[in-house]
N, C-alpha and C positions, 0 to 999 in steps of 0.2 A: 244253541246246545253247540257246544264243542266237541268234536270228536276226535280223540287220542289213542293214539297206539303205542302202547309201552314197548320196548324194545329191552328186553334184558329181565329175567325174572327170578333174578339172586334176591338180595337183602336190598337196595338198593330199587331196583324194579317195583320190588313187593311195595315199599313204602308209597312208591310215588303211585301207584295202582288202586292201595287202598284211597291216596289223600284223592286222586281224580274220582273214587268212586263218591265217596262222601261230599263233593263242594258241585252244588247246585250250579246247570248250567254247563256239567261236564258230563261225558258219557265215555267208555271205554269203547273202542273202535275193537280193539282186538290185544293179543298180549303175544310174544313171538320172542322164542328161545331158542336155541340149540338142542337146550335139555330136554327131555320128554318129562324126566319126574318134576323139575321147576316149573314148568308149564303148566302142567294138571295140580301142582300143588297150589299152585297163587288162584288158578280158574276155581276150584274147589274152596276156599279160602273166602274168594269174593260171591259165593252163593252159587255158580254159574251163569250160563248165558251169556260169556264172552268169545268170542272166536277165538281159536287158537291157531297158532302157525309155527313153523317151523325154521320159514326162509322168508328174512328181511324183504328182500324182494317181491316175495308173493303177499306176504303182509300188508304191505305200500300197495302194491297193485290191485288184493281183493278189499280192501277194509277203505281205502280212499278217505286216508283222515286227514283232521284239519292240522294236527301238530300230532308231534313225533316227539314221545320222551323216551330218550336214549341214556339207558341204564346199562351199558353192555362196558365192554371192557376199555379202557381208552385207547388206543389202537386202531379201534374201528369208526372213534368219534366222529370222525371227517369225514370217513365213506359215508358212515347212514345219513349225516346229515346233507350230504351233497345229491345222495342219491332220495333223499325226502325233498327236498328244494326242486330238484327238477321232476 
């Protein structure tokens, strides 16, 4: 099972989270978004049970994902990728 943390709960994050939820061999390790509204909306769409975080650093530490789907604004991609790789 590959555990994926989805960073960003807007249009792209929603699409990725639903895809990972439906693909055999993948599990959602968590959802992270600065916006509580988008985070809670997506968690409800997915049927609950997915850990939710407001801080990317906290999400990485707590969820210990195997992979991260970075679906945030482009200016955060490099920083988020480096943090995930570390």
